[in-house]
C-alpha positions as CSV (number, residue, x, y, z in Angstrom):
1,M,158.6,40.2,104.4
2,E,162.1,40.8,105.9
3,L,164.6,41.4,103.1
4,K,167.9,43.1,104.1
5,N,169.0,46.1,102.1
6,P,172.8,46.5,101.9
7,L,172.4,50.2,102.4
8,F,171.1,49.5,105.9
9,R,174.5,47.8,106.8
10,L,176.5,50.7,105.4
11,W,174.4,53.2,107.3
12,G,175.0,51.3,110.5
13,M,178.8,51.4,110.0
14,R,178.7,55.2,109.5
15,K,176.5,55.6,112.6
16,N,178.9,53.7,114.9
17,H,181.8,55.7,113.5
18,R,180.1,59.0,114.4
19,R,179.3,57.7,117.9
20,N,183.0,56.8,118.5
21,H,184.1,60.2,117.2
22,L,181.6,62.0,119.5
23,K,182.9,60.0,122.5
24,R,186.5,61.0,121.7
25,G,185.6,64.6,121.4
26,L,183.9,64.6,124.8
27,R,186.8,62.8,126.3
28,D,189.3,65.4,124.9
29,A,187.1,68.2,126.2
30,D,186.8,66.7,129.5
31,E,190.6,66.2,129.7
32,H,191.2,69.8,128.7
33,F,189.0,71.2,131.4
34,R,190.4,68.8,134.0
35,L,194.0,69.8,133.1
36,T,193.0,73.5,133.1
37,R,191.5,73.0,136.5
38,D,194.6,71.3,137.8
39,G,196.9,74.0,136.3
40,K,198.9,71.6,134.2
41,S,201.1,73.3,131.6
42,Y,200.1,71.1,128.8
43,G,196.4,72.1,129.1
44,K,197.0,74.4,126.2
45,K,197.4,71.5,123.9
46,F,193.9,70.1,124.7
47,R,192.4,73.6,124.6
48,T,193.6,74.0,121.1
49,M,192.0,70.6,120.2
50,V,188.7,71.6,121.8
51,E,188.6,75.0,120.1
52,R,189.3,73.4,116.7
53,S,187.0,70.4,117.1
54,I,184.3,70.0,114.5
55,Q,182.0,68.9,117.3
56,G,180.2,71.4,119.3
57,I,181.4,71.6,122.9
58,V,179.3,73.4,125.5
59,I,179.3,73.7,129.3
60,I,176.0,74.3,131.1
61,Q,176.1,75.6,134.7
62,D,173.1,76.8,136.6
63,F,171.2,76.6,133.3
64,R,173.5,79.1,131.7
65,V,176.1,78.6,128.9
66,V,179.5,79.2,130.6
67,Y,181.5,77.9,127.7
68,S,181.1,77.0,124.0
69,N,183.6,76.3,121.2
70,R,183.4,77.6,117.6
71,A,181.7,74.5,116.4
72,F,178.7,74.8,118.9
73,S,178.4,78.5,118.0
74,K,178.1,77.4,114.3
75,I,175.6,74.7,115.2
76,S,173.4,77.0,117.3
77,G,173.7,80.1,115.1
78,Y,174.6,82.3,118.1
79,S,178.0,84.0,118.6
80,R,180.0,82.7,121.5
81,K,179.4,86.0,123.3
82,E,175.6,85.8,122.7
83,L,175.6,82.3,124.1
84,L,177.3,83.5,127.3
85,Y,174.6,86.2,127.8
86,L,171.6,83.9,127.3
87,T,169.3,83.8,130.3
88,P,168.2,80.3,131.7
89,T,164.8,80.8,130.1
90,Q,166.5,81.6,126.8
91,V,168.8,78.6,127.2
92,E,165.8,76.4,127.9
93,K,164.1,77.5,124.6
94,V,167.1,76.5,122.6
95,I,165.8,73.0,123.0
96,H,162.6,72.2,120.9
97,A,159.4,71.9,123.1
98,D,159.1,68.2,122.1
99,H,162.4,67.4,123.8
100,R,162.8,69.9,126.6
101,D,161.6,67.4,129.3
102,L,164.1,64.9,127.9
103,V,167.2,67.1,127.8
104,W,166.6,69.3,130.9
105,G,165.2,66.4,132.9
106,R,168.3,64.3,132.3
107,M,170.5,67.2,133.1
108,K,168.8,67.8,136.5
109,T,169.0,64.1,137.2
110,R,172.7,64.0,136.4
111,L,173.4,67.1,138.5
112,Q,171.8,65.3,141.4
113,G,174.4,62.6,141.0
114,H,172.3,59.9,139.5
115,K,173.4,57.8,136.6
116,V,171.7,58.7,133.3
117,I,172.1,57.5,129.8
118,P,174.7,59.9,128.4
119,R,173.7,59.9,124.8
120,Y,170.5,61.2,123.3
121,E,169.1,62.8,120.2
122,Y,166.9,65.8,120.3
123,K,165.7,68.7,118.2
124,G,167.4,72.1,118.7
125,I,166.2,75.6,117.7
126,R,168.8,77.8,116.0
127,K,168.8,81.6,116.4
128,D,167.1,82.0,113.0
129,G,164.3,79.7,114.3
130,S,165.2,76.7,112.1
131,I,165.1,73.3,113.6
132,R,168.1,70.9,113.5
133,W,168.5,67.4,114.8
134,L,171.3,67.1,117.3
135,E,173.1,64.2,119.0
136,M,174.7,64.9,122.4
137,L,176.9,63.0,124.8
138,A,176.7,64.6,128.2
139,N,178.9,64.2,131.3
140,L,179.0,65.7,134.8
141,I,182.1,67.8,135.5
142,E,183.3,70.3,138.0
143,Y,183.9,73.7,136.5
144,E,185.5,76.5,138.5
145,G,184.6,74.7,141.7
146,K,181.0,74.0,140.8
147,P,179.2,71.1,139.1
148,A,178.4,71.6,135.5
149,I,177.3,69.6,132.4
150,L,179.8,69.1,129.6
151,G,178.2,68.2,126.3
152,A,179.7,67.1,123.0
153,I,177.2,67.9,120.2
154,I,177.1,67.1,116.5
155,D,174.5,68.1,113.9
156,I,172.7,64.9,112.6
157,T,170.0,66.7,110.6
158,D,171.2,65.3,107.3
159,R,171.5,61.8,108.8
160,K,168.0,62.0,110.2
161,R,166.7,63.1,106.8
162,A,168.5,60.2,105.1
163,E,167.1,57.8,107.7
164,E,163.6,59.1,106.9
165,K,164.1,58.6,103.2
166,L,165.6,55.2,103.7
167,K,162.8,54.3,106.0
168,E,160.2,55.4,103.4
169,S,162.1,53.5,100.7
170,E,162.1,50.4,102.9
171,E,158.4,50.8,103.6
172,R,157.6,51.2,99.9
173,Y,159.8,48.2,99.2
174,K,158.0,46.1,101.8
175,A,154.6,47.4,100.7
176,I,155.3,46.5,97.0
177,I,156.3,43.0,98.0
178,D,153.4,42.6,100.5
179,L,150.8,43.9,98.0
180,A,152.1,41.9,95.1
181,P,149.2,39.7,93.7
182,D,151.6,36.7,93.4
183,G,152.9,34.8,96.4
184,M,156.5,35.4,97.3
185,V,158.5,33.1,99.6
186,T,162.2,32.6,100.6
187,A,164.0,29.6,102.1
188,D,167.5,28.9,103.3
189,I,169.7,26.4,101.6
190,K,168.2,23.6,103.8
191,G,164.7,24.4,102.7
192,V,163.5,26.2,105.8
193,I,161.2,29.1,105.0
194,T,162.6,32.4,106.1
195,S,160.0,34.9,104.8
196,C,156.7,35.2,102.8
197,N,154.3,37.8,101.7
198,S,150.5,38.3,102.3
199,A,149.6,36.8,98.9
200,F,151.4,33.5,99.9
201,L,149.5,33.4,103.2
202,E,146.2,33.9,101.3
203,Q,147.1,31.2,98.9
204,T,147.7,28.6,101.6
205,G,145.2,29.9,104.2
206,L,147.9,29.5,106.9
207,P,149.2,32.2,109.3
208,K,152.8,33.4,109.0
209,A,153.8,31.6,112.2
210,A,152.8,28.3,110.7
211,L,155.2,28.9,107.7
212,V,158.3,30.9,108.7
213,G,160.8,28.7,110.4
214,K,159.3,25.4,109.1
215,H,160.8,23.1,106.5
216,F,158.8,23.3,103.3
217,S,158.3,19.5,103.3
218,K,156.6,19.6,106.7
219,L,154.0,22.1,105.7
220,P,150.4,20.8,105.9
221,S,149.7,22.4,102.5
222,V,152.3,20.2,100.7
223,Y,151.2,16.9,99.2
224,K,153.6,14.1,100.3
225,S,153.6,12.7,96.8
226,D,155.1,16.0,95.5
227,I,158.0,16.4,98.0
228,A,160.4,14.3,95.9
229,A,159.7,16.5,92.9
230,Y,160.4,19.7,94.9
231,F,163.7,18.3,96.1
232,K,164.6,17.5,92.6
233,V,163.9,21.1,91.6
234,L,166.2,22.5,94.4
235,A,168.9,20.0,93.5
236,S,168.8,21.3,89.9
237,L,169.1,24.9,91.1
238,I,172.1,24.1,93.3
239,K,173.7,22.6,90.2
240,A,173.1,25.9,88.4
241,K,170.7,24.2,86.0
242,P,168.1,26.7,84.6
243,M,164.5,25.9,85.7
244,R,161.4,26.7,83.8
245,P,158.1,27.6,85.5
246,F,156.1,24.5,86.5
247,E,152.6,23.8,87.8
248,A,151.9,22.2,91.1
249,K,149.0,21.7,93.5
250,W,148.7,22.3,97.2
251,K,146.1,22.0,99.9
252,H,144.4,25.1,101.2
253,K,143.6,25.3,104.9
254,D,139.8,25.1,104.0
255,G,140.4,21.7,102.4
256,S,140.2,22.9,98.8
257,V,142.8,22.0,96.2
258,R,144.8,25.0,94.7
259,W,146.9,25.0,91.6
260,G,149.8,27.3,91.1
261,E,152.4,28.3,88.5
262,I,155.7,28.4,90.3
263,H,159.0,30.3,89.4
264,V,162.0,29.3,91.6
265,A,165.5,30.9,91.6
266,P,168.5,30.7,93.9
267,L,169.5,33.4,96.4
268,K,173.3,34.1,96.3
269,E,175.9,36.0,98.3
270,G,178.6,36.4,95.8
271,R,178.8,33.2,94.0
272,K,177.6,31.1,96.9
273,I,174.0,29.9,96.9
274,T,172.5,30.7,100.4
275,G,168.9,29.9,99.7
276,F,166.0,30.0,97.3
277,Q,163.2,32.4,96.4
278,A,159.9,31.4,94.7
279,I,157.0,33.3,93.1
280,T,153.7,31.4,93.1
281,R,150.8,32.5,91.0
282,D,147.4,31.0,91.8
283,I,146.0,29.5,88.6
284,T,143.2,27.5,90.3
285,D,140.5,29.6,88.5
286,R,142.3,29.2,85.2
287,R,142.6,25.4,85.7
288,N,138.9,25.2,86.7
289,T,138.0,27.3,83.7
290,E,140.0,25.1,81.4
291,K,138.4,22.0,82.9
292,A,134.9,23.6,82.6
293,L,135.7,24.5,79.0
294,R,136.7,20.9,78.2
295,D,133.6,19.6,79.9
296,S,131.5,22.2,78.1
297,E,133.1,21.3,74.7
298,K,132.3,17.6,75.5
299,K,128.8,18.5,76.6
300,Y,128.1,20.7,73.6
301,R,129.7,18.1,71.3
302,N,127.2,15.6,72.7
303,I,124.4,18.1,72.3
304,V,125.3,18.7,68.6
305,E,125.6,15.0,68.0
306,S,122.2,14.3,69.6
307,S,120.5,17.6,68.4
308,P,117.3,17.2,66.4
309,M,118.5,20.1,64.2
310,G,120.8,19.3,61.3
311,M,124.2,20.9,61.3
312,H,126.7,21.5,58.4
313,L,130.3,22.6,59.2
314,Y,132.4,24.7,56.8
315,Q,135.9,26.2,56.6
316,L,136.8,29.2,54.6
317,K,140.0,28.6,52.7
318,P,142.6,31.4,51.9
319,N,141.5,31.2,48.3
320,G,138.0,32.2,49.3
321,Q,136.4,28.8,48.8
322,L,134.0,27.6,51.5
323,V,134.7,23.9,52.0
324,F,132.3,21.3,53.7
325,I,134.2,19.7,56.6
326,G,131.5,17.8,58.6
327,S,127.9,17.3,59.8
328,N,125.9,15.8,62.7
329,P,123.7,12.6,62.5
330,A,120.5,14.7,62.4
331,A,121.7,16.2,59.0
332,D,121.7,12.7,57.5
333,R,118.2,12.0,58.9
334,I,116.7,15.3,57.9
335,L,118.1,15.4,54.3
336,G,117.9,11.6,53.8
337,V,121.4,11.4,52.5
338,D,124.9,10.5,53.8
339,N,126.5,13.9,54.3
340,S,130.0,12.5,54.6
341,Q,130.1,12.3,50.7
342,F,130.3,16.2,50.7
343,V,133.4,16.4,52.9
344,G,136.2,18.3,51.0
345,K,133.8,19.8,48.5
346,T,133.0,23.4,48.1
347,I,129.4,24.5,49.0
348,E,128.6,25.0,45.4
349,E,129.9,21.5,44.5
350,A,128.1,19.8,47.4
351,F,124.8,21.6,46.9
352,P,124.6,23.0,43.4
353,P,121.1,24.7,43.7
354,L,122.6,27.0,46.3
355,A,125.2,28.5,43.9
356,D,122.8,31.1,42.5
357,T,121.5,32.1,46.0
358,E,122.8,34.5,48.6
359,I,123.6,31.6,51.0
360,P,127.3,31.0,50.0
361,K,128.0,34.7,50.5
362,K,126.2,34.8,53.9
363,Y,128.1,31.7,55.0
364,K,131.5,33.2,54.1
365,E,130.6,36.4,56.0
366,A,129.8,34.3,59.0
367,A,133.1,32.4,58.8
368,A,135.3,35.4,58.0
369,K,133.7,38.3,60.0
370,G,131.5,36.5,62.6
371,I,128.3,38.0,61.1
372,A,125.5,35.7,62.0
373,W,122.7,35.1,59.5
374,Q,119.3,33.6,59.8
375,T,116.4,32.9,57.4
376,N,113.0,31.4,58.2
377,Q,112.6,29.6,54.9
378,V,115.0,28.2,52.3
379,S,113.5,26.0,49.6
380,Y,115.8,23.4,48.2
381,K,115.4,20.8,45.5
382,D,117.8,18.5,43.7
383,E,117.8,14.8,42.7
384,K,118.0,13.6,46.3
385,I,116.9,16.4,48.6
386,N,113.6,18.3,48.4
387,G,112.1,20.5,51.1
388,A,111.9,23.8,53.0
389,F,114.3,24.6,55.8
390,Q,114.9,27.2,58.5
391,V,118.6,28.1,58.6
392,H,120.8,29.8,61.2
393,A,124.5,30.4,60.3
394,F,127.2,31.5,62.8
395,Q,130.9,31.5,63.3
396,T,132.4,28.7,65.4
397,S,136.1,29.9,65.3
398,P,138.1,32.1,63.0
399,Q,137.5,31.1,59.3
400,K,135.0,28.4,60.4
401,M,131.2,28.4,60.7
402,A,128.2,26.2,61.2
403,A,124.8,26.2,59.6
404,M,122.0,24.7,61.7
405,F,118.8,23.8,59.8
406,L,115.4,22.5,60.6
407,D,113.0,20.8,58.1
408,I,109.9,23.0,58.1
409,T,108.2,21.3,55.1
410,E,105.4,19.9,57.2
411,K,105.2,23.2,59.1
412,M,104.8,25.1,55.9
413,K,102.0,22.8,54.8
414,A,100.4,23.2,58.3
415,E,100.7,27.0,58.0
416,E,99.2,27.0,54.6
417,A,96.3,24.9,55.9
418,L,96.0,27.3,58.9
419,Q,96.0,30.3,56.6
420,E,93.2,28.7,54.5
421,S,91.3,27.9,57.7
422,E,91.8,31.5,59.0
423,E,90.5,32.9,55.7
424,K,87.5,30.6,55.8
425,Y,86.7,31.5,59.4
426,R,87.3,35.1,58.8
427,A,84.8,35.0,56.0
428,I,82.4,33.3,58.3
429,F,83.1,35.9,61.0
430,E,82.6,38.8,58.6
431,S,79.4,37.3,57.2
432,F,78.1,36.3,60.7
433,H,74.5,37.5,61.1
434,D,74.5,37.8,64.8
435,V,77.2,40.0,66.5
436,Y,80.2,38.3,68.1
437,Y,82.1,40.4,70.7
438,R,85.0,40.1,73.1
439,T,85.9,42.3,76.1
440,D,88.9,42.4,78.5
441,R,88.7,42.3,82.3
442,E,88.0,46.1,82.5
443,G,85.1,45.8,80.1
444,L,86.8,47.4,77.2
445,V,85.7,46.0,73.8
446,T,88.6,44.2,72.1
447,L,86.9,42.6,69.2
448,I,83.5,42.8,67.5
449,S,82.2,41.4,64.2
450,P,81.3,43.7,61.3
451,S,77.7,42.5,61.5
452,V,77.2,45.2,64.2
453,R,77.0,47.7,61.4
454,N,73.8,46.0,60.1
455,H,72.1,45.9,63.5
456,A,73.2,49.1,65.2
457,G,74.9,51.3,62.5
458,W,78.2,51.2,64.4
459,D,81.5,50.5,62.6
460,P,83.7,48.1,64.6
461,E,86.3,50.9,64.9
462,D,83.7,53.0,66.7
463,I,83.3,50.4,69.4
464,I,86.7,48.7,69.9
465,G,88.6,50.2,72.8
466,H,85.5,51.7,74.4
467,P,83.8,50.5,77.6
468,V,80.9,48.3,76.8
469,T,78.7,50.3,79.1
470,D,78.9,53.2,76.6
471,F,76.4,51.2,74.5
472,Y,74.0,50.2,77.3
473,Q,70.7,52.0,77.5
474,D,71.0,51.5,81.3
475,P,74.7,51.2,82.3
476,S,73.7,49.9,85.8
477,E,72.4,46.8,84.1
478,R,76.0,45.8,83.5
479,E,76.5,44.9,87.2
480,N,73.4,42.6,87.1
481,F,74.8,41.0,83.9
482,K,78.3,40.5,85.6
483,E,76.7,38.9,88.7
484,K,74.7,36.5,86.7
485,L,77.8,35.6,84.6
486,K,80.0,35.0,87.7
487,E,77.5,32.5,89.1
488,S,78.4,29.8,86.6
489,G,80.8,31.4,84.1
490,V,78.3,31.1,81.4
491,I,75.0,32.9,80.6
492,N,72.5,32.2,77.9
493,D,69.6,34.3,76.5
494,Y,70.1,37.2,78.9
495,E,68.1,40.1,77.6
496,L,69.6,43.6,77.4
497,K,68.7,46.9,75.8
498,L,71.5,48.5,73.8
499,L,71.8,51.8,71.9
500,A,72.2,52.0,68.1
501,K,74.4,54.8,66.6
502,N,71.3,56.9,65.9
503,G,70.1,56.5,69.5
504,R,67.5,53.8,68.7
505,V,67.0,51.2,71.5
506,I,67.8,47.6,70.4
507,A,66.7,44.6,72.4
508,V,69.3,41.8,72.3
509,S,69.6,38.3,73.7
510,V,73.1,37.8,75.0
511,S,74.9,34.4,75.3
512,S,78.3,34.8,76.9
513,K,81.1,33.1,78.8
514,I,84.2,34.1,80.8
515,I,87.5,33.7,79.0
516,F,90.3,32.2,81.1
517,S,94.1,32.3,80.6
518,K,96.2,29.2,80.5
519,D,96.9,29.5,84.2
520,G,93.1,29.7,85.0
521,H,92.8,33.5,85.6
522,P,89.8,35.3,84.0
523,I,91.0,37.7,81.3
524,G,87.7,38.8,79.7
525,V,84.3,37.9,78.3
526,E,83.2,36.7,74.8
527,G,79.7,36.1,73.5
528,V,77.1,36.5,70.8
529,L,74.5,39.3,70.6
530,R,71.2,38.4,68.8
531,D,68.9,41.3,67.8
532,I,65.5,40.3,69.2
533,T,63.9,43.7,68.6
534,D,61.4,42.3,66.1
535,R,60.7,39.3,68.3
536,K,60.1,41.5,71.3
537,R,57.8,43.7,69.3
538,A,55.9,40.6,68.1
539,E,55.7,39.2,71.7
540,E,54.2,42.5,72.9
541,Q,51.6,42.3,70.1
542,V,50.8,38.7,71.2
543,K,50.6,39.7,74.8
544,S,48.3,42.6,73.9
545,S,46.2,40.2,71.8
546,L,46.1,37.7,74.6
547,K,45.1,40.4,77.1
548,E,42.2,41.4,74.8
549,K,41.1,37.8,74.6
550,E,41.3,37.3,78.3
551,V,39.1,40.3,78.8
552,L,36.7,39.0,76.2
553,L,36.7,35.5,77.8
554,Q,36.1,37.1,81.3
555,E,33.2,38.9,79.8
556,I,31.8,35.7,78.3
557,H,32.1,33.8,81.6
558,H,30.5,36.8,83.4
559,R,27.6,36.9,80.9
560,V,27.1,33.1,81.0
561,K,27.1,33.3,84.8
562,N,24.6,36.2,84.7
563,N,22.4,34.4,82.2
564,M,22.3,31.3,84.3
565,Q,21.6,33.5,87.3
566,I,18.6,34.9,85.4
567,I,17.4,31.3,84.6
568,S,17.8,30.4,88.3
569,S,15.8,33.5,89.3
570,L,13.1,32.6,86.8
571,L,12.9,29.2,88.3
572,N,12.5,30.7,91.7
573,L,9.7,32.9,90.5
574,Q,8.0,29.9,88.9
575,L,8.3,28.0,92.2
576,R,5.9,30.5,93.9
577,H,3.1,29.3,91.6
578,I,3.6,25.5,91.9
579,G,1.7,23.7,94.5
580,D,2.8,20.1,93.8
581,D,5.7,19.2,96.0
582,R,7.1,16.7,93.6
583,V,7.2,19.3,90.8
584,R,8.6,21.9,93.2
585,D,11.5,19.5,94.1
586,M,12.2,19.1,90.4
587,F,12.3,22.8,89.9
588,K,14.6,23.2,92.9
589,M,17.0,20.5,91.6
590,S,17.1,22.2,88.3
591,R,17.8,25.6,89.9
592,D,20.6,24.2,92.0
593,R,22.2,22.5,89.0
594,I,22.1,25.7,87.1
595,K,23.6,27.5,90.2
596,S,26.5,24.9,90.3
597,M,27.3,25.7,86.7
598,A,27.0,29.4,87.2
599,L,29.4,29.2,90.1
600,I,32.0,27.6,87.8
601,H,31.8,30.5,85.4
602,E,31.9,33.0,88.4
603,K,35.1,31.4,89.6
604,L,36.6,31.5,86.2
605,Y,36.1,35.2,85.4
606,Q,37.3,36.0,88.9
607,S,40.5,34.0,88.5
608,E,43.7,35.2,86.9
609,D,43.8,31.9,85.0
610,L,40.8,31.8,82.8
611,S,41.4,28.2,81.7
612,R,41.4,26.6,85.2
613,V,39.3,26.6,88.4
614,N,40.7,26.1,91.9
615,F,38.2,23.3,92.7
616,A,38.9,23.4,96.5
617,Q,37.6,27.0,96.6
618,Y,34.7,25.9,94.5
619,I,33.8,23.1,96.9
620,R,33.7,25.5,99.8
621,S,31.5,28.0,98.0
622,L,29.1,25.5,96.6
623,S,28.6,23.5,99.8
624,L,27.8,26.7,101.8
625,H,25.4,27.7,99.1
626,L,23.6,24.4,99.3
627,L,23.4,24.5,103.1
628,H,21.8,27.9,102.8
629,T,19.4,26.7,100.1
630,Y,18.1,23.8,102.1
631,N,17.9,25.8,105.3
632,A,20.2,23.3,107.0
633,N,20.8,24.2,110.6
634,A,24.6,24.3,111.2
635,D,24.1,22.9,114.7
636,R,22.1,19.9,113.3
637,I,24.1,19.2,110.1
638,K,27.8,19.9,110.1
639,L,29.9,20.2,107.0
640,D,33.4,18.8,107.1
641,T,35.7,19.5,104.1
642,E,39.1,17.9,103.7
643,V,40.3,19.4,100.4
644,I,43.6,20.4,98.8
645,D,44.2,22.9,96.0
646,V,43.4,21.1,92.7
647,F,43.0,23.0,89.5
648,L,40.6,21.7,86.9
649,D,39.8,23.1,83.4
650,I,36.2,24.0,82.5
651,N,35.6,20.6,80.8
652,K,36.3,18.9,84.1
653,A,35.1,21.5,86.5
654,I,31.4,21.7,85.2
655,P,30.6,17.9,85.3
656,C,32.5,17.6,88.6
657,G,30.5,20.6,90.0
658,L,27.2,19.0,88.9
659,I,28.2,15.7,90.6
660,L,29.1,17.5,93.8
661,N,25.8,19.4,93.7
662,E,23.7,16.2,93.2
663,L,25.5,14.2,96.0
664,V,25.5,17.0,98.6
665,S,21.9,18.0,97.8
666,N,20.9,14.3,98.1
667,S,22.5,14.1,101.6
668,L,20.8,17.3,102.8
669,K,17.4,16.1,101.6
670,H,17.4,12.4,102.5
671,A,20.2,11.5,105.0
672,F,18.9,13.2,108.1
673,P,15.0,12.9,108.3
674,Q,13.1,14.1,111.3
675,N,15.6,16.7,112.3
676,K,18.3,14.0,112.8
677,R,21.8,15.3,113.5
678,G,24.8,14.3,111.4
679,T,27.8,15.2,109.3
680,I,28.5,15.6,105.6
681,R,32.2,15.1,104.6
682,I,33.6,16.3,101.3
683,Q,37.2,15.1,100.4
684,L,39.4,16.2,97.5
685,S,42.9,14.8,96.8
686,A,45.3,14.4,94.0
687,G,47.7,11.5,93.3
688,S,51.2,11.7,92.1
689,N,50.2,10.2,88.7
690,G,47.8,13.1,88.0
691,D,44.5,11.4,89.1
692,V,41.9,13.3,91.2
693,R,39.8,11.7,93.9
694,L,36.5,13.3,95.0
695,G,34.6,11.8,98.0
696,V,31.2,12.8,99.4
697,S,29.9,10.9,102.4
698,D,27.4,11.3,105.3
699,N,26.6,9.4,108.4
700,G,22.8,9.5,107.8
701,V,20.2,6.8,107.3
702,G,21.7,5.6,104.0
703,F,20.2,3.8,101.0
704,S,18.4,0.5,100.9
705,E,20.7,-2.4,100.0
706,N,19.0,-3.1,96.7
707,V,20.3,0.1,95.0
708,D,21.7,-0.5,91.6
709,L,24.2,2.2,90.4
710,Q,24.1,0.9,86.9
711,K,20.3,1.3,86.7
712,P,19.3,3.9,89.3
713,D,15.7,4.8,89.8
714,S,16.3,8.5,90.5
715,M,17.3,11.1,87.9
716,G,20.0,12.5,90.3
717,L,21.9,9.2,90.4
718,Q,21.4,8.7,86.7
719,L,22.9,12.2,86.1
720,V,25.9,11.4,88.4
721,N,26.5,8.2,86.4
722,D,26.4,10.1,83.1
723,L,28.7,12.8,84.4
724,V,31.3,10.3,85.8
725,E,31.3,8.6,82.5
726,Q,31.8,12.0,80.8
727,L,34.8,12.6,83.1
728,G,36.2,9.2,82.1
729,G,36.3,8.2,85.8
730,T,34.9,5.6,88.1
731,L,32.2,5.7,90.8
732,E,32.2,3.7,94.0
733,L,29.3,3.5,96.5
734,D,29.8,2.3,100.1
735,L,26.6,1.8,102.3
736,G,28.4,0.7,105.4
737,E,27.7,3.6,107.7
738,G,25.5,6.1,106.0
739,T,26.4,6.7,102.4
740,S,29.8,7.2,100.8
741,Y,30.6,8.1,97.1
742,Q,34.1,8.0,95.8
743,I,34.8,9.3,92.3
744,S,38.2,9.0,90.6
745,F,39.3,10.6,87.3
746,E,42.3,12.1,85.6
747,A,42.8,15.8,85.9
748,G,44.0,16.3,82.3
749,T,42.0,18.0,79.6
750,S,39.2,15.7,78.4
């Protein structure tokens, strides 16, 4: 900012005066030496003037001092005699090193006849080594017939110091103005801007070139609608009318609107107004804050009016009374009364039951000292209001406060019901026979029911906080349990072995599930442990008993089979003594029937399941036995079995085995006479509804067509009929090609 200091003008006047004085001294000295050279008688007059001059006069010839007056001797600190004896090197060093090239360079140039600026400032070095600022006017003269340099010198050290101080003062003055947080701007009497500081540039966003030299009304930051008002302000200042600060807006270069507080005053020279100066303070943030505050007050007023919480407003009077001054609509709804009836009344008058409580005191502290107060339950009852309330009191402004309250009557009832429920379920939990437990993600026990004491001797405190694996008989089983649990998140009746406090092993059945947080992440496991130690012991006893019975049953089947084998052997022995073929056949048939039943018992005691026989295996064994018994040549009579695994209990297997024995024996004896070749086919299948189908057929000579299955002539067919009836099945006979029997029955226990 360019503001002229009057001291600068005074200093300039003094500076010009010194320059003129220096020129006159040089001119007098030059005249003196010219007259002396010309031998004029009045040279003495000028010599006296030079000798008495307050300016230093010196003549330099061949870089030696050939003349100096008293004033130069005083300036240099050398005596006039010492100056005359200085060598050129010593003379050169009288000039400070910073300016030697300047002084001696110009001297050489002048001696060569070239024009050189005669005046210059330089630093000289006195005899005592001190440095002084000097100003010299130099001229080329002829001295004793040779060219020389005549110099008029004055000491300007004090002036240079004053200039430095003045410069520093000016820099500080400029810095203060430029660093001022408020904008500063000046204009001439016509309104043309003459200067401004950095803060003003920042406030407008414009460069200095866009402001200085421009009329304020032409600036892009000024709103056209405000120009008339500005002119009115300037007119008032010209008329010497005092102006108060005023607020105005302008456009920033970035397009935003800025607000400022502006102070304007006239600039005068004497009594004449020559221009104007203004200080602008940016109050945009303040204006925005005030607007935001107004908006906030409006918003919060709306919030209070529409708040579901009731609000009472009070003011603390100088006499210490707390007076009701207002409420919101929610207060009417919550209390069921028109709260406007309490306006102007003290709190004790408006709500008498509160008079004997701490509430009036707490409300007054909130209004007077800003001490907030809160209580979770205030019970209140009068003729119109009855309930429990949660209250929060706070200061709204000095000596005023608000009490926000919420009806918690229903909440209190719910909490009481919840407490009763918790007590009930706690009683159930503590009397729970099985053991309830809960663990966190790391497997640490976080909760366990007291019933663990009855089953394992542990107190809950002994277990909570410990890894659950500490109580496994085999800790590695924990991994198997976790894998099973991860598969579906739930596991039921998983058997584990845990350790009691005394080291006893306890068999438990675990039913557990994974616990998830609200966001679906697993946070632990909870479940129920049921002590099945007694049940497992009973199961072991049952298994042991069953094993004993199985061994006994195997032994029975084995003995029955052996007894039948004995009977079969006895029949074989008897056959050796029978000559009648018909009787022999009867004995053979009886023997084979016994063999078929013995084979059933043999299969049973050899089987892991003593209650059922794999009838397919039985068919293969019995058919091979019959082929061997009847000496059937495998090349002449082929046996074809098409059977699947069908399991029959003993009540089905024995009659079914006897039927198979009769039908296969019949085919071996009668189907292929006279060494005829053929095939016997045995088929066994099971239907989806549980029925079994047994088929025996051959491609032999067959029966005569007048065979009656209901009244058969042979004992074998009669026996087959009886056995099919015992099975509860049906018998079909097909005499198309050879003979084919199809028996159907249900596989279930008869």
